[in-house]
ROFIKOL-981903 format. One record per atom (N, C-alpha, C): atom name; x, y, z; residue number from 1. Coordinates in nm, 4 decimals. Atoms other than C-alpha are relative to their C-alpha. Layout:
<recs>
<rec atomo="CA" X="X" Y="Y" Z="Z" num="NUM"/>
...
</recs>
This chain:
<recs>
<rec atomo="N" X="-0.0145" Y="0.0532" Z="0.1332" num="1"/>
<rec atomo="CA" X="-1.0860" Y="-4.5247" Z="-3.5092" num="1"/>
<rec atomo="C" X="0.1151" Y="0.0760" Z="-0.0657" num="1"/>
<rec atomo="N" X="-0.1164" Y="-0.0600" Z="0.0636" num="2"/>
<rec atomo="CA" X="-0.7650" Y="-4.4637" Z="-3.6968" num="2"/>
<rec atomo="C" X="0.0089" Y="-0.0537" Z="-0.1419" num="2"/>
<rec atomo="N" X="-0.0192" Y="0.0382" Z="0.1392" num="3"/>
<rec atomo="CA" X="-0.7224" Y="-4.4669" Z="-4.0756" num="3"/>
<rec atomo="C" X="0.1484" Y="0.0056" Z="-0.0307" num="3"/>
<rec atomo="N" X="-0.1442" Y="0.0122" Z="0.0223" num="4"/>
<rec atomo="CA" X="-0.3748" Y="-4.5883" Z="-4.1676" num="4"/>
<rec atomo="C" X="0.0330" Y="-0.0092" Z="-0.1483" num="4"/>
<rec atomo="N" X="-0.0530" Y="0.0096" Z="0.1356" num="5"/>
<rec atomo="CA" X="-0.1707" Y="-4.5591" Z="-4.4856" num="5"/>
<rec atomo="C" X="0.0195" Y="-0.1472" Z="-0.0344" num="5"/>
<rec atomo="N" X="-0.0019" Y="0.1409" Z="0.0398" num="6"/>
<rec atomo="CA" X="-0.2111" Y="-4.8904" Z="-4.6663" num="6"/>
<rec atomo="C" X="0.1412" Y="-0.0494" Z="-0.0319" num="6"/>
<rec atomo="N" X="-0.1378" Y="0.0405" Z="0.0312" num="7"/>
<rec atomo="CA" X="0.1518" Y="-4.8952" Z="-4.7823" num="7"/>
<rec atomo="C" X="0.0751" Y="-0.0371" Z="0.1274" num="7"/>
<rec atomo="N" X="-0.0656" Y="0.0277" Z="-0.1278" num="8"/>
<rec atomo="CA" X="0.2714" Y="-4.8833" Z="-4.4209" num="8"/>
<rec atomo="C" X="-0.0517" Y="-0.1296" Z="0.0615" num="8"/>
<rec atomo="N" X="0.0599" Y="0.1218" Z="-0.0544" num="9"/>
<rec atomo="CA" X="0.0311" Y="-5.1609" Z="-4.3193" num="9"/>
<rec atomo="C" X="0.0577" Y="-0.1219" Z="-0.0711" num="9"/>
<rec atomo="N" X="-0.0528" Y="0.1133" Z="0.0762" num="10"/>
<rec atomo="CA" X="0.1553" Y="-5.3880" Z="-4.5981" num="10"/>
<rec atomo="C" X="0.1461" Y="-0.0280" Z="0.0305" num="10"/>
<rec atomo="N" X="-0.1411" Y="0.0225" Z="-0.0321" num="11"/>
<rec atomo="CA" X="0.5162" Y="-5.3384" Z="-4.4907" num="11"/>
<rec atomo="C" X="0.0189" Y="-0.0606" Z="0.1388" num="11"/>
<rec atomo="N" X="-0.0104" Y="0.0638" Z="-0.1307" num="12"/>
<rec atomo="CA" X="0.4398" Y="-5.4690" Z="-4.1415" num="12"/>
<rec atomo="C" X="-0.1088" Y="0.0449" Z="0.0950" num="12"/>
<rec atomo="N" X="0.1139" Y="-0.0370" Z="-0.0828" num="13"/>
<rec atomo="CA" X="0.1118" Y="-5.4669" Z="-3.9509" num="13"/>
<rec atomo="C" X="0.0371" Y="0.0087" Z="0.1481" num="13"/>
<rec atomo="N" X="-0.0265" Y="0.0042" Z="-0.1438" num="14"/>
<rec atomo="CA" X="0.2415" Y="-5.5652" Z="-3.6061" num="14"/>
<rec atomo="C" X="0.0898" Y="0.1158" Z="0.0443" num="14"/>
<rec atomo="N" X="-0.0893" Y="-0.1105" Z="-0.0345" num="15"/>
<rec atomo="CA" X="0.5213" Y="-5.3081" Z="-3.6056" num="15"/>
<rec atomo="C" X="-0.0756" Y="0.1331" Z="-0.0006" num="15"/>
<rec atomo="N" X="0.0784" Y="-0.1234" Z="0.0084" num="16"/>
<rec atomo="CA" X="0.2806" Y="-5.0321" Z="-3.7120" num="16"/>
<rec atomo="C" X="-0.0997" Y="0.0086" Z="0.1154" num="16"/>
<rec atomo="N" X="0.0939" Y="0.0041" Z="-0.1127" num="17"/>
<rec atomo="CA" X="0.0236" Y="-5.1383" Z="-3.4521" num="17"/>
<rec atomo="C" X="0.0720" Y="0.0371" Z="0.1303" num="17"/>
<rec atomo="N" X="-0.0776" Y="-0.0313" Z="-0.1201" num="18"/>
<rec atomo="CA" X="0.2931" Y="-5.1228" Z="-3.1823" num="18"/>
<rec atomo="C" X="0.0375" Y="0.1482" Z="0.0059" num="18"/>
<rec atomo="N" X="-0.0345" Y="-0.1417" Z="0.0037" num="19"/>
<rec atomo="CA" X="0.3975" Y="-4.7737" Z="-3.2953" num="19"/>
<rec atomo="C" X="-0.1205" Y="0.0872" Z="0.0351" num="19"/>
<rec atomo="N" X="0.1215" Y="-0.0769" Z="-0.0294" num="20"/>
<rec atomo="CA" X="0.0386" Y="-4.6457" Z="-3.2832" num="20"/>
<rec atomo="C" X="-0.0348" Y="-0.0130" Z="0.1482" num="20"/>
<rec atomo="N" X="0.0298" Y="0.0198" Z="-0.1425" num="21"/>
<rec atomo="CA" X="-0.0185" Y="-4.7995" Z="-2.9385" num="21"/>
<rec atomo="C" X="0.0998" Y="0.0751" Z="0.0879" num="21"/>
<rec atomo="N" X="-0.1021" Y="-0.0731" Z="-0.0757" num="22"/>
<rec atomo="CA" X="0.3075" Y="-4.6388" Z="-2.8223" num="22"/>
<rec atomo="C" X="-0.0343" Y="0.1483" Z="0.0111" num="22"/>
<rec atomo="N" X="0.0427" Y="-0.1408" Z="-0.0058" num="23"/>
<rec atomo="CA" X="0.1659" Y="-4.2943" Z="-2.9064" num="23"/>
<rec atomo="C" X="-0.0964" Y="0.0189" Z="0.1169" num="23"/>
<rec atomo="N" X="0.0969" Y="-0.0093" Z="-0.1091" num="24"/>
<rec atomo="CA" X="-0.1193" Y="-4.3605" Z="-2.6627" num="24"/>
<rec atomo="C" X="0.0676" Y="-0.0233" Z="0.1352" num="24"/>
<rec atomo="N" X="-0.0682" Y="0.0328" Z="-0.1259" num="25"/>
<rec atomo="CA" X="0.1019" Y="-4.5173" Z="-2.3952" num="25"/>
<rec atomo="C" X="0.0926" Y="0.1126" Z="0.0451" num="25"/>
<rec atomo="N" X="-0.0908" Y="-0.1116" Z="-0.0297" num="26"/>
<rec atomo="CA" X="0.3437" Y="-4.2234" Z="-2.4156" num="26"/>
<rec atomo="C" X="-0.0675" Y="0.1069" Z="0.0852" num="26"/>
<rec atomo="N" X="0.0749" Y="-0.1029" Z="-0.0729" num="27"/>
<rec atomo="CA" X="0.0714" Y="-3.9980" Z="-2.2766" num="27"/>
<rec atomo="C" X="-0.0818" Y="-0.0582" Z="0.1153" num="27"/>
<rec atomo="N" X="0.0636" Y="0.0588" Z="-0.1174" num="28"/>
<rec atomo="CA" X="-0.0407" Y="-4.2362" Z="-2.0027" num="28"/>
<rec atomo="C" X="-0.1322" Y="-0.0688" Z="-0.0250" num="28"/>
<rec atomo="N" X="0.1257" Y="0.0682" Z="0.0309" num="29"/>
<rec atomo="CA" X="-0.3352" Y="-4.3956" Z="-2.1843" num="29"/>
<rec atomo="C" X="0.0209" Y="-0.1511" Z="0.0089" num="29"/>
<rec atomo="N" X="-0.0035" Y="0.1460" Z="-0.0064" num="30"/>
<rec atomo="CA" X="-0.4129" Y="-4.7612" Z="-2.1242" num="30"/>
<rec atomo="C" X="-0.0772" Y="-0.0536" Z="-0.1200" num="30"/>
<rec atomo="N" X="0.0634" Y="0.0565" Z="0.1194" num="31"/>
<rec atomo="CA" X="-0.4839" Y="-4.9401" Z="-2.4533" num="31"/>
<rec atomo="C" X="-0.0698" Y="-0.1292" Z="0.0410" num="31"/>
<rec atomo="N" X="0.0811" Y="0.1169" Z="-0.0364" num="32"/>
<rec atomo="CA" X="-0.7664" Y="-5.1885" Z="-2.3905" num="32"/>
<rec atomo="C" X="-0.0047" Y="-0.1020" Z="-0.1124" num="32"/>
<rec atomo="N" X="0.0101" Y="0.0877" Z="0.1159" num="33"/>
<rec atomo="CA" X="-0.7921" Y="-5.3294" Z="-2.7422" num="33"/>
<rec atomo="C" X="0.0433" Y="0.0779" Z="-0.1231" num="33"/>
<rec atomo="N" X="-0.0404" Y="-0.0611" Z="0.1268" num="34"/>
<rec atomo="CA" X="-0.6352" Y="-5.2575" Z="-3.0800" num="34"/>
<rec atomo="C" X="-0.0011" Y="-0.1097" Z="-0.1051" num="34"/>
<rec atomo="N" X="0.0066" Y="0.1034" Z="0.1025" num="35"/>
<rec atomo="CA" X="-0.7266" Y="-5.4535" Z="-3.3887" num="35"/>
<rec atomo="C" X="-0.0201" Y="0.0609" Z="-0.1384" num="35"/>
<rec atomo="N" X="0.0181" Y="-0.0381" Z="0.1405" num="36"/>
<rec atomo="CA" X="-0.7227" Y="-5.4312" Z="-3.7642" num="36"/>
<rec atomo="C" X="-0.1464" Y="-0.0235" Z="-0.0335" num="36"/>
<rec atomo="N" X="0.1431" Y="0.0118" Z="0.0259" num="37"/>
<rec atomo="CA" X="-1.0761" Y="-5.3620" Z="-3.8740" num="37"/>
<rec atomo="C" X="-0.0260" Y="-0.0378" Z="-0.1455" num="37"/>
<rec atomo="N" X="0.0282" Y="0.0285" Z="0.1400" num="38"/>
<rec atomo="CA" X="-1.0876" Y="-5.3451" Z="-4.2539" num="38"/>
<rec atomo="C" X="0.0860" Y="0.0875" Z="-0.0903" num="38"/>
<rec atomo="N" X="-0.0673" Y="-0.0794" Z="0.1038" num="39"/>
<rec atomo="CA" X="-0.9132" Y="-5.2257" Z="-4.5696" num="39"/>
<rec atomo="C" X="-0.1070" Y="0.0413" Z="-0.0996" num="39"/>
<rec atomo="N" X="0.1050" Y="-0.0505" Z="0.0888" num="40"/>
<rec atomo="CA" X="-1.1287" Y="-5.0051" Z="-4.7882" num="40"/>
<rec atomo="C" X="0.0552" Y="0.1000" Z="-0.1006" num="40"/>
<rec atomo="N" X="-0.0270" Y="-0.1058" Z="0.0962" num="41"/>
<rec atomo="CA" X="-1.1206" Y="-4.7839" Z="-5.0943" num="41"/>
<rec atomo="C" X="-0.0552" Y="0.1289" Z="0.0606" num="41"/>
<rec atomo="N" X="0.0403" Y="-0.1290" Z="-0.0569" num="42"/>
<rec atomo="CA" X="-1.1387" Y="-4.4194" Z="-4.9868" num="42"/>
<rec atomo="C" X="-0.0904" Y="0.0744" Z="-0.0970" num="42"/>
<rec atomo="N" X="0.0924" Y="-0.0776" Z="0.0831" num="43"/>
<rec atomo="CA" X="-1.4095" Y="-4.1871" Z="-5.1161" num="43"/>
<rec atomo="C" X="0.0736" Y="0.1078" Z="-0.0782" num="43"/>
<rec atomo="N" X="-0.0819" Y="-0.1012" Z="0.0661" num="44"/>
<rec atomo="CA" X="-1.1427" Y="-3.9310" Z="-5.2059" num="44"/>
<rec atomo="C" X="0.1445" Y="-0.0210" Z="0.0440" num="44"/>
<rec atomo="N" X="-0.1405" Y="0.0208" Z="-0.0373" num="45"/>
<rec atomo="CA" X="-0.7615" Y="-3.9300" Z="-5.2056" num="45"/>
<rec atomo="C" X="0.0385" Y="0.0776" Z="0.1261" num="45"/>
<rec atomo="N" X="-0.0555" Y="-0.0619" Z="-0.1197" num="46"/>
<rec atomo="CA" X="-0.5948" Y="-3.8563" Z="-4.8721" num="46"/>
<rec atomo="C" X="0.1499" Y="-0.0233" Z="-0.0051" num="46"/>
<rec atomo="N" X="-0.1455" Y="0.0083" Z="0.0131" num="47"/>
<rec atomo="CA" X="-0.2216" Y="-3.7812" Z="-4.8942" num="47"/>
<rec atomo="C" X="0.0387" Y="-0.0900" Z="-0.1183" num="47"/>
<rec atomo="N" X="-0.0227" Y="0.0712" Z="0.1258" num="48"/>
<rec atomo="CA" X="-0.2299" Y="-3.9263" Z="-5.2486" num="48"/>
<rec atomo="C" X="-0.0287" Y="-0.1499" Z="0.0097" num="48"/>
<rec atomo="N" X="0.0353" Y="0.1407" Z="-0.0166" num="49"/>
<rec atomo="CA" X="-0.3703" Y="-4.2593" Z="-5.1222" num="49"/>
<rec atomo="C" X="-0.1463" Y="-0.0211" Z="-0.0358" num="49"/>
<rec atomo="N" X="0.1370" Y="0.0338" Z="0.0364" num="50"/>
<rec atomo="CA" X="-0.6822" Y="-4.4254" Z="-5.2634" num="50"/>
<rec atomo="C" X="-0.0569" Y="-0.1114" Z="0.0866" num="50"/>
<rec atomo="N" X="0.0434" Y="0.1065" Z="-0.0898" num="51"/>
<rec atomo="CA" X="-0.6975" Y="-4.7131" Z="-5.0105" num="51"/>
<rec atomo="C" X="0.0586" Y="0.0246" Z="0.1383" num="51"/>
<rec atomo="N" X="-0.0474" Y="-0.0141" Z="-0.1368" num="52"/>
<rec atomo="CA" X="-0.6637" Y="-4.7213" Z="-4.6346" num="52"/>
<rec atomo="C" X="-0.0452" Y="-0.1173" Z="0.0846" num="52"/>
<rec atomo="N" X="0.0348" Y="0.1064" Z="-0.0938" num="53"/>
<rec atomo="CA" X="-0.6755" Y="-4.9666" Z="-4.3463" num="53"/>
<rec atomo="C" X="-0.0464" Y="0.0643" Z="0.1302" num="53"/>
<rec atomo="N" X="0.0562" Y="-0.0529" Z="-0.1235" num="54"/>
<rec atomo="CA" X="-0.8932" Y="-4.8934" Z="-4.0456" num="54"/>
<rec atomo="C" X="0.0477" Y="-0.0830" Z="0.1189" num="54"/>
<rec atomo="N" X="-0.0401" Y="0.0634" Z="-0.1250" num="55"/>
<rec atomo="CA" X="-0.7680" Y="-4.9700" Z="-3.6962" num="55"/>
<rec atomo="C" X="-0.0979" Y="0.0465" Z="0.1073" num="55"/>
<rec atomo="N" X="0.0940" Y="-0.0308" Z="-0.1068" num="56"/>
<rec atomo="CA" X="-1.0224" Y="-4.9882" Z="-3.4156" num="56"/>
<rec atomo="C" X="0.0741" Y="-0.0162" Z="0.1315" num="56"/>
<rec atomo="N" X="-0.0806" Y="-0.0016" Z="-0.1219" num="57"/>
<rec atomo="CA" X="-0.8602" Y="-4.8946" Z="-3.0852" num="57"/>
<rec atomo="C" X="-0.0844" Y="0.0523" Z="0.1156" num="57"/>
<rec atomo="N" X="0.0669" Y="-0.0428" Z="-0.1219" num="58"/>
<rec atomo="CA" X="-1.0166" Y="-4.8764" Z="-2.7395" num="58"/>
<rec atomo="C" X="0.1080" Y="0.0325" Z="0.1026" num="58"/>
<rec atomo="N" X="-0.0984" Y="-0.0389" Z="-0.1002" num="59"/>
<rec atomo="CA" X="-0.8227" Y="-4.6889" Z="-2.4732" num="59"/>
<rec atomo="C" X="-0.0678" Y="0.0761" Z="0.1127" num="59"/>
<rec atomo="N" X="0.0517" Y="-0.0730" Z="-0.1153" num="60"/>
<rec atomo="CA" X="-0.8725" Y="-4.5311" Z="-2.1334" num="60"/>
<rec atomo="C" X="0.1049" Y="0.1005" Z="0.0448" num="60"/>
<rec atomo="N" X="-0.0902" Y="-0.1062" Z="-0.0442" num="61"/>
<rec atomo="CA" X="-0.7211" Y="-4.2000" Z="-2.0283" num="61"/>
<rec atomo="C" X="-0.0823" Y="0.1165" Z="0.0538" num="61"/>
<rec atomo="N" X="0.0660" Y="-0.1219" Z="-0.0453" num="62"/>
<rec atomo="CA" X="-0.8019" Y="-3.8698" Z="-1.8668" num="62"/>
<rec atomo="C" X="-0.0151" Y="0.0973" Z="-0.1158" num="62"/>
<rec atomo="N" X="0.0245" Y="-0.0960" Z="0.1085" num="63"/>
<rec atomo="CA" X="-0.9295" Y="-3.5806" Z="-2.0746" num="63"/>
<rec atomo="C" X="0.1192" Y="0.0906" Z="-0.0259" num="63"/>
<rec atomo="N" X="-0.1152" Y="-0.0883" Z="0.0182" num="64"/>
<rec atomo="CA" X="-0.6088" Y="-3.3849" Z="-2.0202" num="64"/>
<rec atomo="C" X="0.1011" Y="-0.0552" Z="-0.0999" num="64"/>
<rec atomo="N" X="-0.0958" Y="0.0607" Z="0.0924" num="65"/>
<rec atomo="CA" X="-0.4092" Y="-3.6315" Z="-2.2346" num="65"/>
<rec atomo="C" X="-0.0506" Y="-0.0022" Z="-0.1443" num="65"/>
<rec atomo="N" X="0.0565" Y="0.0122" Z="0.1357" num="66"/>
<rec atomo="CA" X="-0.6451" Y="-3.6240" Z="-2.5352" num="66"/>
<rec atomo="C" X="0.0608" Y="0.0984" Z="-0.0994" num="66"/>
<rec atomo="N" X="-0.0573" Y="-0.1005" Z="0.0907" num="67"/>
<rec atomo="CA" X="-0.5050" Y="-3.3041" Z="-2.6842" num="67"/>
<rec atomo="C" X="0.1383" Y="-0.0421" Z="-0.0467" num="67"/>
<rec atomo="N" X="-0.1350" Y="0.0428" Z="0.0355" num="68"/>
<rec atomo="CA" X="-0.1502" Y="-3.4388" Z="-2.6766" num="68"/>
<rec atomo="C" X="-0.0038" Y="-0.1237" Z="-0.0905" num="68"/>
<rec atomo="N" X="0.0129" Y="0.1195" Z="0.0844" num="69"/>
<rec atomo="CA" X="-0.2581" Y="-3.7748" Z="-2.8256" num="69"/>
<rec atomo="C" X="-0.0426" Y="0.0393" Z="-0.1405" num="69"/>
<rec atomo="N" X="0.0470" Y="-0.0447" Z="0.1327" num="70"/>
<rec atomo="CA" X="-0.4466" Y="-3.6051" Z="-3.1084" num="70"/>
<rec atomo="C" X="0.1106" Y="0.0722" Z="-0.0772" num="70"/>
<rec atomo="N" X="-0.1102" Y="-0.0713" Z="0.0652" num="71"/>
<rec atomo="CA" X="-0.1503" Y="-3.3788" Z="-3.1818" num="71"/>
<rec atomo="C" X="0.1040" Y="-0.0979" Z="-0.0533" num="71"/>
<rec atomo="N" X="-0.0981" Y="0.0983" Z="0.0452" num="72"/>
<rec atomo="CA" X="0.0887" Y="-3.6747" Z="-3.1998" num="72"/>
<rec atomo="C" X="-0.0519" Y="-0.0820" Z="-0.1176" num="72"/>
<rec atomo="N" X="0.0571" Y="0.0738" Z="0.1135" num="73"/>
<rec atomo="CA" X="-0.1495" Y="-3.8637" Z="-3.4302" num="73"/>
<rec atomo="C" X="-0.0012" Y="0.0851" Z="-0.1266" num="73"/>
<rec atomo="N" X="-0.0018" Y="-0.0901" Z="0.1152" num="74"/>
<rec atomo="CA" X="-0.1721" Y="-3.5584" Z="-3.6572" num="74"/>
<rec atomo="C" X="0.1373" Y="0.0035" Z="-0.0674" num="74"/>
<rec atomo="N" X="-0.1352" Y="-0.0084" Z="0.0544" num="75"/>
<rec atomo="CA" X="0.2065" Y="-3.5582" Z="-3.7000" num="75"/>
<rec atomo="C" X="0.0630" Y="-0.1355" Z="-0.0289" num="75"/>
<rec atomo="N" X="-0.0506" Y="0.1341" Z="0.0259" num="76"/>
<rec atomo="CA" X="0.2481" Y="-3.9369" Z="-3.7304" num="76"/>
<rec atomo="C" X="-0.0356" Y="-0.0369" Z="-0.1440" num="76"/>
<rec atomo="N" X="0.0217" Y="0.0155" Z="0.1445" num="77"/>
<rec atomo="CA" X="0.2905" Y="-3.9994" Z="-4.1065" num="77"/>
<rec atomo="C" X="-0.0911" Y="-0.1158" Z="-0.0412" num="77"/>
<rec atomo="N" X="0.0887" Y="0.1088" Z="0.0442" num="78"/>
<rec atomo="CA" X="0.1200" Y="-4.3431" Z="-4.1339" num="78"/>
<rec atomo="C" X="-0.1480" Y="0.0230" Z="0.0300" num="78"/>
<rec atomo="N" X="0.1398" Y="-0.0276" Z="-0.0339" num="79"/>
<rec atomo="CA" X="-0.2005" Y="-4.2000" Z="-3.9811" num="79"/>
<rec atomo="C" X="-0.0550" Y="0.1023" Z="-0.0988" num="79"/>
<rec atomo="N" X="0.0632" Y="-0.0901" Z="0.0958" num="80"/>
<rec atomo="CA" X="-0.4201" Y="-4.0499" Z="-4.2520" num="80"/>
<rec atomo="C" X="-0.1084" Y="0.0846" Z="0.0677" num="80"/>
<rec atomo="N" X="0.1061" Y="-0.0675" Z="-0.0751" num="81"/>
<rec atomo="CA" X="-0.7168" Y="-3.9615" Z="-4.0262" num="81"/>
<rec atomo="C" X="-0.0213" Y="-0.0746" Z="0.1314" num="81"/>
<rec atomo="N" X="0.0352" Y="0.0654" Z="-0.1259" num="82"/>
<rec atomo="CA" X="-0.8360" Y="-4.0338" Z="-3.6731" num="82"/>
<rec atomo="C" X="-0.1256" Y="0.0639" Z="0.0562" num="82"/>
<rec atomo="N" X="0.1243" Y="-0.0450" Z="-0.0612" num="83"/>
<rec atomo="CA" X="-1.1606" Y="-4.0031" Z="-3.4800" num="83"/>
<rec atomo="C" X="-0.0057" Y="-0.0570" Z="0.1412" num="83"/>
<rec atomo="N" X="0.0082" Y="0.0422" Z="-0.1390" num="84"/>
<rec atomo="CA" X="-1.1991" Y="-4.0160" Z="-3.1027" num="84"/>
<rec atomo="C" X="-0.1429" Y="0.0216" Z="0.0489" num="84"/>
<rec atomo="N" X="0.1356" Y="-0.0065" Z="-0.0534" num="85"/>
<rec atomo="CA" X="-1.5356" Y="-4.0929" Z="-2.9416" num="85"/>
<rec atomo="C" X="-0.0014" Y="-0.0612" Z="0.1392" num="85"/>
<rec atomo="N" X="0.0170" Y="0.0572" Z="-0.1325" num="86"/>
<rec atomo="CA" X="-1.6513" Y="-4.1716" Z="-2.5893" num="86"/>
<rec atomo="C" X="-0.0756" Y="-0.1314" Z="-0.0114" num="86"/>
<rec atomo="N" X="0.0646" Y="0.1309" Z="-0.0031" num="87"/>
<rec atomo="CA" X="-1.7429" Y="-4.5341" Z="-2.5266" num="87"/>
<rec atomo="C" X="-0.0039" Y="-0.0433" Z="0.1463" num="87"/>
<rec atomo="N" X="0.0130" Y="0.0345" Z="-0.1411" num="88"/>
<rec atomo="CA" X="-1.8765" Y="-4.6334" Z="-2.1851" num="88"/>
<rec atomo="C" X="0.0599" Y="-0.1370" Z="0.0316" num="88"/>
<rec atomo="N" X="-0.0484" Y="0.1359" Z="-0.0224" num="89"/>
<rec atomo="CA" X="-1.7979" Y="-5.0061" Z="-2.2138" num="89"/>
<rec atomo="C" X="0.0655" Y="-0.0539" Z="-0.1255" num="89"/>
<rec atomo="N" X="-0.0666" Y="0.0650" Z="0.1135" num="90"/>
<rec atomo="CA" X="-1.5560" Y="-5.1957" Z="-2.4352" num="90"/>
<rec atomo="C" X="-0.0791" Y="-0.1255" Z="-0.0338" num="90"/>
<rec atomo="N" X="0.0750" Y="0.1197" Z="0.0369" num="91"/>
<rec atomo="CA" X="-1.7528" Y="-5.4571" Z="-2.6311" num="91"/>
<rec atomo="C" X="0.0796" Y="-0.1278" Z="0.0229" num="91"/>
<rec atomo="N" X="-0.0662" Y="0.1279" Z="-0.0264" num="92"/>
<rec atomo="CA" X="-1.6749" Y="-5.8202" Z="-2.5493" num="92"/>
<rec atomo="C" X="0.0752" Y="-0.0513" Z="-0.1227" num="92"/>
<rec atomo="N" X="-0.0637" Y="0.0468" Z="0.1232" num="93"/>
<rec atomo="CA" X="-1.5872" Y="-5.8883" Z="-2.9152" num="93"/>
<rec atomo="C" X="0.1329" Y="0.0694" Z="-0.0273" num="93"/>
<rec atomo="N" X="-0.1233" Y="-0.0752" Z="0.0219" num="94"/>
<rec atomo="CA" X="-1.3074" Y="-5.6310" Z="-2.8995" num="94"/>
<rec atomo="C" X="0.1112" Y="-0.0665" Z="0.0767" num="94"/>
</recs>
């Protein structure tokens, strides 16, 4: 799950989605699914933003690449927050 800066999303969703997927591909991860989930008001300001857009992304990679992916997401300005969890199977709806 990735929380994106709403201003960046409004300036071009597809281009931003491609940039985020490129971060994963750069480290050898295979992106299974990436979709826009929802735009919500944030509980507290993050980088002076009150709204954010959630991106739900399923990917497959080895554990050795996770540290590098997380580091790149931390330094990628449109990403406000990110959360990585293990998922055994990608849901059919994704």
